[in-house]
C-alpha positions in Angstrom: 127.4 77.8 145.8 125.1 79.9 143.6 124.6 83.5 144.8 121.0 84.5 144.8 119.5 88.0 145.2 118.8 88.9 148.8 115.2 89.8 148.3 112.4 87.7 146.8 108.8 88.8 146.1 106.2 86.1 145.8 102.8 86.9 144.4 100.0 86.2 141.9 96.8 87.5 140.6 94.9 86.1 143.5 96.5 88.7 145.8 95.0 91.6 143.8 91.6 92.7 142.6 92.4 91.6 139.2 95.1 90.7 136.7 95.6 94.2 135.6 96.2 95.4 139.2 98.8 92.6 139.7 100.6 93.5 136.6 100.7 97.2 137.4 102.2 96.4 140.9 104.8 94.2 139.5 105.8 96.5 136.8 106.1 99.3 139.4 108.4 97.1 141.6 110.6 96.0 138.7 111.0 99.7 137.8 112.1 100.2 141.5 114.8 97.6 141.4 113.0 94.3 142.4 115.9 91.7 142.1 113.9 88.4 142.2 110.2 87.7 141.6 108.5 84.3 141.9 105.0 83.7 140.3 102.8 81.9 142.7 99.3 81.8 141.2 96.5 79.3 142.1 93.7 81.3 140.5 94.5 81.0 136.8 93.8 78.2 134.3 96.8 76.7 132.6 96.7 78.7 129.4 96.2 82.1 131.3 99.1 81.2 133.6 101.3 80.4 130.7 100.4 83.7 129.0 101.0 85.7 132.1 104.4 83.9 132.7 105.5 84.8 129.2 104.8 88.5 129.9 106.6 88.3 133.2 109.6 86.6 131.6 109.8 89.5 129.2 109.5 92.2 131.9 111.9 90.6 134.3 114.5 90.0 131.6 114.3 93.6 130.6 114.7 94.6 134.2 117.5 92.2 135.0 115.3 90.4 137.6 115.6 86.7 138.4 112.3 85.0 137.6 111.0 81.7 139.0 107.7 80.0 139.1 106.1 78.2 142.1 105.0 74.5 141.8 104.6 74.4 138.0 107.9 73.1 136.3 106.1 72.9 133.0 105.1 76.6 133.1 108.7 77.5 134.2 110.2 75.6 131.3 107.7 76.8 128.6 108.2 80.4 129.6 111.9 80.2 129.9 111.9 81.2 133.5 115.2 81.0 135.5 113.9 78.1 137.7 111.2 76.5 139.7 110.3 76.4 143.4 108.6 73.2 144.8 106.8 72.4 148.0 107.1 69.1 149.8 104.0 67.6 148.1 105.6 68.3 144.7 108.6 66.1 145.3 107.3 62.7 144.7 108.0 62.8 140.9 111.5 64.2 141.4 112.9 62.1 144.2 114.5 59.6 141.9 116.4 62.2 140.0 116.1 65.9 138.9 117.2 66.4 135.3 118.0 70.0 134.7 116.8 71.3 131.3 119.7 73.5 131.3 122.7 74.2 133.6 121.4 77.5 134.9 117.9 76.3 135.6 117.4 76.8 139.4 115.6 74.4 141.7 114.3 75.6 145.1 112.4 73.4 147.7 110.4 74.5 150.6 111.2 72.9 154.0 109.4 73.1 157.4 111.5 70.6 159.5 114.8 68.8 159.8 113.2 65.6 158.1 112.0 67.7 155.2 115.4 69.3 154.7 117.0 65.8 154.5 114.4 64.7 152.0 114.8 67.9 149.9 118.6 67.4 149.7 118.2 64.0 148.0 116.9 65.9 145.0 119.9 68.2 144.7 118.2 71.7 145.0 120.1 75.0 144.5 118.5 76.6 147.6 116.1 75.9 150.5 113.1 77.7 151.6 112.8 77.7 155.4 109.6 78.7 157.1 107.1 79.7 158.1 109.4 81.9 160.3 106.6 84.2 161.6 102.9 84.0 161.4 101.6 84.9 157.9 98.2 85.4 156.2 99.6 84.9 152.8 99.8 81.1 152.6 98.4 78.4 154.8 101.1 75.8 155.4 99.5 73.9 158.3 102.8 74.5 160.1 103.2 76.5 163.2 105.7 79.5 163.0 109.1 78.2 163.6 110.8 81.4 164.6 114.3 82.5 163.5 115.8 79.5 165.1 114.8 77.5 162.1 117.5 79.1 160.1 120.6 78.0 162.1 118.9 74.6 162.5 118.8 74.3 158.7 122.1 75.7 158.2 123.6 72.9 160.4 122.2 70.4 157.9 123.2 72.1 154.6 125.5 74.9 153.3 122.9 75.7 150.5 121.5 79.3 150.4 118.6 79.7 152.7 115.4 81.7 151.8 113.5 82.7 154.9 109.7 82.8 154.4 106.8 84.0 156.4 105.7 87.1 158.1 108.9 89.2 157.1 108.9 92.9 157.6 111.5 95.6 157.8 111.3 95.4 161.6 112.5 91.8 161.8 114.6 91.6 158.6 118.0 92.2 160.3 117.3 89.5 162.9 116.8 86.9 160.2 119.9 87.9 158.3 121.8 87.5 161.6 120.2 84.1 162.1 121.6 82.9 158.7 119.2 83.8 156.0 120.7 84.5 152.7 117.5 85.8 151.0 114.3 87.2 152.5 111.1 86.1 150.8 108.3 88.7 151.1 104.7 88.8 149.9 101.8 90.2 151.8 103.7 93.2 153.2 104.6 94.4 149.7 101.3 93.5 148.1 99.4 95.5 150.7 101.7 98.5 150.8 100.3 101.9 149.7 103.9 102.9 148.7 105.5 99.6 147.4 108.4 101.3 145.8 109.4 103.0 149.1 109.0 99.8 151.0 111.1 98.0 148.5 113.8 100.6 148.9 113.6 100.1 152.6 114.1 96.3 152.3 116.9 96.8 149.8 118.7 99.2 152.0 118.5 96.8 155.0 120.0 94.0 152.8 122.8 96.0 151.3 126.2 95.0 152.6 127.9 97.4 154.9 129.9 100.2 153.2 133.7 99.9 153.4 
């Protein structure tokens, strides 16, 4: 089973006043030790998204940060990202078979129910997104918050790494780790923070393994 970083930050230009503000925030977080970044951007046209992904690939590689792209397998491949993350509506073209462009290209799939977990497993993902755990303003899924119990429910169906998504804060992080999350996906709480470096350090401290 692939070991993924324990913290994932999802964001894009639509979460900021402009592309420059987004880039400044990401560069700041990379300098502070962000281990995994996923580009999720619905605001940019294809050429702009590709150009942005190329810059992020260079920055994340320099920082030793895993880089994945949401929804857009083509952009992920063209930018030499480490993988792609797909939602349930993106699966139709992949359900017959997923051909990896290279052995280390990661595939993640979002799930919101037991049925969706079983559907996702037919494609052979490397990890499963589980959510929304708590209420979130970042992304409208049309699914009611499932609570921490969604994690053991999903674990009973698959041994794959589980990424908890939705409304995660330092106050509820430990609860989700105890419930079976391997990785915590955060977005709005880090995007809106006035001191993102300090908040990132708080999360990383919570996720660090106990000292011997």
